C-alpha positions as CSV (number, residue, x, y, z in Angstrom):
1,M,8.5,-33.9,-2.4
2,N,7.3,-36.8,-0.1
3,E,6.6,-36.5,3.4
4,F,10.2,-37.1,4.7
5,H,11.6,-34.4,2.7
6,M,9.0,-32.0,4.0
7,W,9.7,-32.8,7.6
8,L,13.4,-32.5,6.9
9,A,12.8,-29.0,5.5
10,F,10.8,-28.1,8.6
11,I,13.3,-29.3,11.0
12,G,16.2,-27.8,9.1
13,L,14.3,-24.2,8.9
14,G,13.6,-24.5,12.4
15,I,17.2,-25.0,13.4
16,V,18.4,-22.0,11.2
17,T,15.7,-19.8,12.7
18,L,16.6,-20.7,16.1
19,C,20.4,-20.1,15.5
20,T,19.8,-16.9,13.8
21,R,17.6,-15.5,16.3
22,S,19.2,-16.8,19.5
23,F,22.6,-15.5,18.4
24,F,22.3,-11.9,19.9
25,L,20.4,-13.3,23.1
26,L,23.1,-15.9,23.9
27,L,26.1,-13.8,22.9
28,G,24.6,-10.2,23.5
29,A,27.1,-9.4,26.4
30,R,30.3,-10.7,24.5
31,F,29.1,-9.2,21.1
32,Q,28.6,-5.1,20.7
33,L,27.4,-3.8,17.8
34,P,29.1,-0.7,16.6
35,A,27.1,2.6,17.3
36,S,26.6,3.4,13.6
37,V,24.9,0.1,13.1
38,Q,22.6,0.5,16.1
39,E,21.7,3.8,14.7
40,Y,20.6,2.2,11.3
41,L,18.6,-0.5,12.9
42,K,16.5,1.9,14.5
43,Y,15.1,2.5,10.8
44,A,14.5,-1.1,10.1
45,P,10.9,-1.6,11.4
46,I,9.5,1.5,9.3
47,A,11.4,0.4,6.4
48,A,9.8,-3.1,6.6
49,L,6.3,-1.5,7.2
50,I,6.8,0.7,4.2
51,A,8.1,-2.3,2.0
52,I,4.9,-4.0,2.6
53,V,2.4,-1.3,2.5
54,I,3.6,0.6,-0.5
55,P,3.2,-2.2,-3.1
56,E,-0.4,-3.1,-1.6
57,V,-1.5,0.9,-1.9
58,F,-0.2,1.7,-5.2
59,Y,0.4,-1.2,-7.4
60,I,-2.5,-3.7,-7.9
61,R,-2.5,-6.7,-10.4
62,D,-5.0,-6.5,-13.1
63,P,-6.5,-9.9,-13.3
64,T,-7.1,-9.7,-17.0
65,T,-3.4,-9.0,-18.0
66,T,-1.5,-9.9,-14.8
67,L,0.4,-6.6,-15.0
68,Y,0.6,-4.1,-12.3
69,T,-1.3,-0.7,-12.8
70,F,-1.9,2.4,-11.1
71,Q,-5.3,4.4,-10.9
72,W,-6.0,7.2,-8.4
73,Q,-9.5,5.7,-7.9
74,W,-8.5,2.9,-5.8
75,P,-10.0,2.6,-2.4
76,Q,-6.4,1.6,-1.0
77,L,-5.1,4.9,-2.1
78,I,-7.8,7.0,-1.0
79,S,-8.1,5.3,2.3
80,T,-4.5,5.4,3.1
81,I,-4.5,9.2,2.5
82,S,-7.4,9.4,4.6
83,A,-5.5,7.3,7.3
84,V,-2.4,9.5,7.0
85,L,-4.4,12.8,7.4
86,T,-6.3,10.9,10.7
87,C,-2.8,10.1,12.0
88,I,-1.8,13.5,11.7
89,I,-4.7,15.2,13.2
90,T,-5.6,12.7,16.2
91,K,-2.2,11.1,16.7
92,S,-4.0,8.2,17.9
93,V,-3.3,4.7,16.5
94,L,-6.7,3.3,17.3
95,V,-8.6,6.2,15.5
96,T,-6.4,5.9,12.6
97,I,-6.9,2.2,12.2
98,F,-10.8,2.5,12.5
99,G,-10.9,5.6,10.3
100,G,-8.8,3.8,7.5
101,I,-10.9,0.7,7.7
102,A,-14.2,2.7,7.7
103,V,-13.1,4.7,4.5
104,Y,-11.9,1.5,2.7
105,S,-15.2,-0.2,3.6
106,L,-17.4,2.7,2.4
107,L,-15.2,2.9,-0.9
108,K,-15.5,-0.7,-1.6
109,I,-19.2,-0.5,-1.1
110,F,-20.1,2.5,-2.9
111,L,-17.3,3.1,-5.4
112,P,-18.0,1.9,-8.7
113,V,-15.8,-0.8,-10.0
114,I,-13.2,0.7,-12.5
């Protein structure tokens, strides 16, 4: 791929992104989504977050076999459980983030490599 094709791809992707994101802003007053669609869209952010977090917590690629494996001793899983419990107890996003990071960091330092 030469430089021309790269710039063409950047400009094309920019135009597509602009069109899809500005559609509801420009035509929002004339285009009304049905109530059922609006209800389902409420769950889109949490679904996207779960789709990102779950594979990172539960499935890790083994570098020797390039397969995904699961073990309960992983720092990701233990720190996620501690972050969920911290969130339930404190109901504070900041405390949850710092608590999860602190547990993960301590486990990475002190937990023996499996």
